[in-house]
C-alpha positions as CSV (number, residue, x, y, z in Angstrom):
1,M,0.0,0.0,0.0
2,Q,1.2,3.5,-0.7
3,G,0.3,6.8,0.8
4,F,1.6,10.4,0.4
5,E,2.7,12.7,3.1
6,T,4.1,16.2,2.9
7,P,8.0,16.2,3.5
8,S,8.8,16.1,7.2
9,Q,11.8,17.4,8.9
10,G,10.9,17.3,12.7
11,T,11.9,14.7,15.1
12,D,10.8,13.0,18.3
13,S,10.9,15.7,21.0
14,A,11.8,13.2,23.6
15,W,15.0,12.2,21.9
16,R,18.0,14.4,22.7
17,G,20.7,12.4,20.9
18,G,22.0,12.6,17.4
19,R,19.8,12.0,14.4
20,L,20.1,10.1,11.1
21,L,19.8,12.7,8.4
22,A,19.8,12.4,4.5
23,V,20.2,14.4,1.4
24,S,20.7,13.6,-2.3
25,D,20.9,15.2,-5.7
26,L,22.9,18.1,-4.5
27,H,24.3,18.9,-8.0
28,A,26.8,21.1,-6.2
29,A,28.5,22.4,-9.4
30,L,25.5,24.7,-9.8
31,P,26.4,28.0,-7.9
32,D,22.9,28.3,-6.3
33,N,22.9,24.7,-5.1
34,R,26.5,25.1,-3.8
35,S,25.3,27.9,-1.6
36,I,22.7,25.5,0.0
37,V,25.2,22.7,0.2
38,D,27.6,25.0,2.0
39,G,24.8,25.8,4.6
40,L,24.0,22.1,5.5
41,S,24.9,21.6,9.1
42,P,24.1,19.2,11.9
43,G,21.5,20.2,14.4
44,H,23.2,18.1,17.1
45,P,27.0,17.2,17.4
46,E,26.2,13.6,16.9
47,D,24.1,13.8,13.7
48,W,24.9,11.5,10.9
49,L,24.4,12.4,7.2
50,L,23.4,10.0,4.5
51,V,24.3,11.2,1.0
52,A,22.3,9.3,-1.7
53,G,24.1,10.3,-4.8
54,D,24.4,12.9,-7.4
55,V,26.8,15.2,-5.5
56,A,28.6,16.5,-8.6
57,E,29.8,15.3,-12.0
58,I,33.4,16.5,-11.8
59,V,35.7,14.6,-9.4
60,A,37.3,17.7,-7.9
61,D,33.8,19.2,-7.0
62,F,32.8,15.8,-5.6
63,E,35.8,15.7,-3.4
64,A,35.5,19.2,-2.2
65,V,31.8,18.8,-1.2
66,M,32.4,15.4,0.5
67,A,35.3,16.8,2.5
68,S,33.3,19.7,3.7
69,L,30.4,17.5,4.8
70,A,32.7,15.1,6.5
71,A,34.2,17.9,8.5
72,R,30.7,18.9,9.7
73,F,29.0,15.7,10.5
74,V,30.2,13.1,12.9
75,R,29.6,10.3,10.3
76,V,28.9,10.5,6.6
77,V,27.7,7.6,4.5
78,W,27.6,7.9,0.6
79,V,26.2,6.0,-2.3
80,P,26.9,7.0,-5.9
81,G,24.3,8.4,-8.2
82,N,24.5,8.3,-12.0
83,H,26.0,11.7,-12.3
84,E,29.1,10.8,-10.2
85,L,29.7,8.0,-12.6
86,W,29.6,10.1,-15.7
87,T,32.9,10.6,-17.5
88,H,32.2,14.3,-18.3
89,Q,34.1,16.0,-21.1
90,K,35.0,18.9,-18.7
91,D,36.5,16.5,-16.1
92,P,40.2,16.0,-16.4
93,V,39.8,12.7,-14.6
94,R,39.1,10.4,-17.6
95,L,38.3,7.2,-15.6
96,R,35.3,5.2,-16.8
97,G,32.9,2.6,-15.3
98,V,34.2,0.5,-12.4
99,E,37.6,2.4,-12.2
100,R,35.8,5.7,-11.8
101,Y,33.5,4.3,-9.1
102,Q,36.6,2.8,-7.3
103,H,38.3,6.2,-7.5
104,L,35.4,7.9,-5.7
105,V,35.3,5.1,-3.1
106,H,39.0,5.7,-2.5
107,I,38.4,9.4,-2.0
108,C,35.5,8.8,0.4
109,R,37.6,6.3,2.4
110,R,40.4,8.8,2.7
111,L,37.9,11.3,4.2
112,G,36.4,8.7,6.6
113,I,33.1,8.4,4.7
114,A,31.4,4.9,4.5
115,T,30.7,3.6,1.0
116,P,28.9,0.5,-0.4
117,E,32.3,-1.3,-0.2
118,D,32.7,-1.0,3.5
119,P,31.4,-2.6,6.6
120,Y,27.9,-1.4,7.2
121,P,27.9,1.1,10.1
122,V,25.4,0.8,13.0
123,W,23.4,3.7,14.2
124,T,21.7,3.6,17.5
125,G,18.7,5.7,18.5
126,P,15.8,5.7,20.9
127,D,14.4,2.4,19.4
128,G,17.8,0.6,19.4
129,P,20.4,-0.1,16.7
130,V,19.8,-0.2,12.9
131,V,22.4,-1.3,10.3
132,V,22.8,1.5,7.7
133,A,23.4,-0.2,4.4
134,P,24.5,1.9,1.5
135,L,23.6,0.2,-1.7
136,F,24.9,0.6,-5.3
137,V,23.0,-1.6,-7.7
138,L,22.4,0.7,-10.8
139,Y,19.4,-0.1,-13.2
140,D,18.8,-2.6,-15.9
141,Y,16.0,-1.0,-18.0
142,S,13.5,-3.5,-16.5
143,F,11.0,-0.6,-15.5
144,H,9.5,-1.0,-19.0
145,P,7.5,1.9,-20.3
146,P,3.7,1.3,-20.6
147,G,2.9,-0.9,-23.5
148,T,6.3,-2.5,-23.8
149,D,7.7,-5.7,-22.2
150,S,11.4,-5.8,-23.1
151,V,14.5,-3.7,-22.9
152,E,14.6,-3.3,-26.6
153,A,11.1,-2.2,-27.0
154,G,11.3,0.2,-24.1
155,L,14.5,1.9,-25.4
156,A,13.0,2.2,-28.8
157,V,10.0,4.1,-27.3
158,A,12.5,6.4,-25.4
159,Y,14.6,7.2,-28.5
160,R,11.5,7.6,-30.6
161,T,10.0,10.2,-28.2
162,G,13.3,11.8,-27.3
163,I,13.2,10.9,-23.6
164,V,16.7,9.6,-23.2
165,C,19.0,9.8,-20.1
166,N,22.3,11.4,-20.6
167,D,23.7,8.1,-19.0
168,E,23.5,6.7,-22.5
169,F,26.4,8.9,-23.5
170,L,28.3,9.6,-20.3
171,L,28.0,6.6,-18.0
172,H,30.2,3.9,-19.3
173,P,30.0,0.3,-17.9
174,D,33.7,-0.7,-18.5
175,P,34.9,-3.4,-18.1
176,F,31.3,-4.8,-18.3
177,P,29.9,-4.9,-21.9
178,T,26.6,-3.2,-20.8
179,R,25.1,-1.3,-17.9
180,Q,22.7,-4.2,-17.4
181,D,25.7,-6.5,-16.8
182,W,27.2,-4.1,-14.3
183,C,23.8,-3.8,-12.6
184,H,23.4,-7.6,-12.3
185,A,27.0,-8.0,-10.9
186,R,26.2,-5.3,-8.3
187,L,22.8,-7.0,-7.5
188,A,24.6,-10.3,-6.7
189,Y,27.3,-8.7,-4.6
190,T,24.9,-6.6,-2.7
191,E,22.3,-9.3,-2.1
192,K,25.0,-11.5,-0.7
193,R,26.2,-8.9,1.7
194,L,22.6,-8.1,2.9
195,S,21.9,-11.8,3.3
196,E,24.9,-12.2,5.6
197,L,23.5,-9.7,8.1
198,D,22.0,-10.8,11.5
199,P,18.5,-12.0,10.6
200,Q,17.1,-9.9,13.5
201,A,18.8,-6.7,12.5
202,K,16.7,-3.8,11.4
203,T,18.2,-1.8,8.5
204,V,18.1,1.6,6.8
205,L,18.6,0.9,3.1
206,V,20.3,3.8,1.3
207,S,20.3,3.9,-2.5
208,H,20.2,6.5,-5.3
209,F,17.7,4.7,-7.3
210,P,14.3,3.7,-5.7
211,L,14.2,0.0,-4.7
212,I,10.7,-0.3,-6.2
213,R,8.9,0.9,-9.2
214,Q,6.0,2.7,-7.6
215,P,7.7,6.0,-6.9
216,T,8.4,6.3,-10.7
217,E,4.7,6.5,-11.4
218,I,4.7,10.2,-10.8
219,L,7.2,10.9,-13.6
220,R,6.0,13.3,-16.2
221,Y,7.7,11.1,-18.8
222,P,7.2,7.4,-18.0
223,E,9.8,6.4,-20.6
224,F,12.4,7.7,-18.2
225,A,11.6,5.1,-15.5
226,Q,14.0,2.7,-17.5
227,W,16.9,4.6,-16.0
228,C,15.5,4.5,-12.4
229,G,16.0,1.1,-10.9
230,T,15.5,-2.6,-11.4
231,V,12.7,-5.0,-10.6
232,H,15.2,-7.3,-8.9
233,T,15.2,-5.1,-5.7
234,A,11.4,-5.0,-5.4
235,D,11.2,-7.1,-2.2
236,W,14.5,-5.9,-0.5
237,H,12.7,-3.5,1.8
238,T,10.7,-6.3,3.4
239,R,13.2,-9.1,2.9
240,F,16.0,-7.2,4.6
241,R,13.9,-5.7,7.4
242,A,14.1,-2.0,6.4
243,S,12.9,0.5,9.0
244,V,13.3,3.1,6.3
245,A,14.3,3.1,2.6
246,V,16.2,6.3,1.5
247,Y,16.6,7.2,-2.2
248,G,17.0,10.2,-4.5
249,H,17.2,10.5,-8.3
250,L,13.6,11.5,-9.1
251,H,13.8,15.1,-7.7
252,T,10.6,14.8,-6.0
253,P,11.2,14.8,-2.2
254,R,8.3,13.1,-0.4
255,T,7.4,10.4,2.1
256,T,5.6,7.3,1.0
257,H,4.8,3.9,2.5
258,H,5.0,0.6,0.9
259,D,4.3,-2.7,2.6
260,G,4.4,-1.0,5.9
261,V,7.9,0.4,5.2
262,R,8.6,4.2,5.0
263,F,10.3,5.5,1.8
264,E,12.0,8.7,1.9
265,E,13.0,10.6,-1.3
266,V,15.5,13.3,-0.2
267,S,16.5,15.2,-3.4
268,L,17.5,18.9,-3.5
269,G,17.4,18.8,-7.3
270,Y,17.9,21.7,-9.8
271,P,17.4,25.4,-8.7
272,R,14.1,25.7,-10.8
273,E,12.8,22.6,-8.9
274,W,13.6,23.7,-5.3
275,R,12.6,27.3,-5.9
276,H,9.2,26.0,-7.1
277,R,8.8,23.9,-3.9
278,A,9.9,26.7,-1.7
279,A,7.3,29.0,-3.2
280,K,4.6,26.4,-3.2
281,Y,5.1,25.4,0.4
282,G,6.3,28.7,1.8
283,A,9.3,27.0,3.3
284,A,13.1,27.1,3.2
285,P,14.5,25.8,-0.1
286,Y,16.0,22.8,1.5
287,A,17.1,21.0,4.7
288,P,18.3,17.5,5.3
289,R,15.5,15.0,5.9
290,V,15.2,13.4,9.3
291,I,15.2,9.6,8.8
292,L,15.6,8.5,12.4
293,P,14.1,8.9,15.0
294,E,10.9,8.8,13.0
295,P,9.5,12.3,12.6
């Protein structure tokens, strides 16, 4: 079942410890976004920050932002978005595919930031410990557009209508032959790690792409859903005992519930998007979303 709630940024008034906060889609190369990013700060000295991808396309920008966040928050956890994995023509770092991802992991490790390649950290709040699991699984075009039932048919519709993600030109899967192959390798690796957790452990699953297809149903162009996840993670939020599933990518920050699990989309997005939300709701342009304790 799914329900919509307005974005929530409060917390349990009885809890006086640090919180688990989350952001995504900071796109910090944009000057207006960088001003917001530079203003992100903890409300408590023990606050953690989950960064669910799309920090910046250029490695130098990515490193500068992640270093600044690591200096402000007691613990930072990162997963890659598609934009970090681009080999952009303006970036002097020409690494592609897995080598580029590994380079970003190395930067994060040097800064003390947890990545999908590291032991999952445990955050403890008023309801006890939860395993924070950063996930990198990509997409495999299995969120087919309406009226199609194969990757080939779905991509044909996208190219015919002109709704094609820039990943097709900038996100290289090397050394895998296709992005689907890279996705399936990441699925096997990640599923094995999650399956090895204590079967009683509660989790917070953090990914750039939504684990389930339902959030993509609000997309203006349904063809774009092909670049938004994979059907192979559809039961992970229940199978791996998620208290909360955190994601970004869609640039539509909101709270929904699926199978009794809270899903939090935590994007900042592009200036035109957050300005529109700020005007509509009469609120500040952006603040980290409180993930736990539950608002």
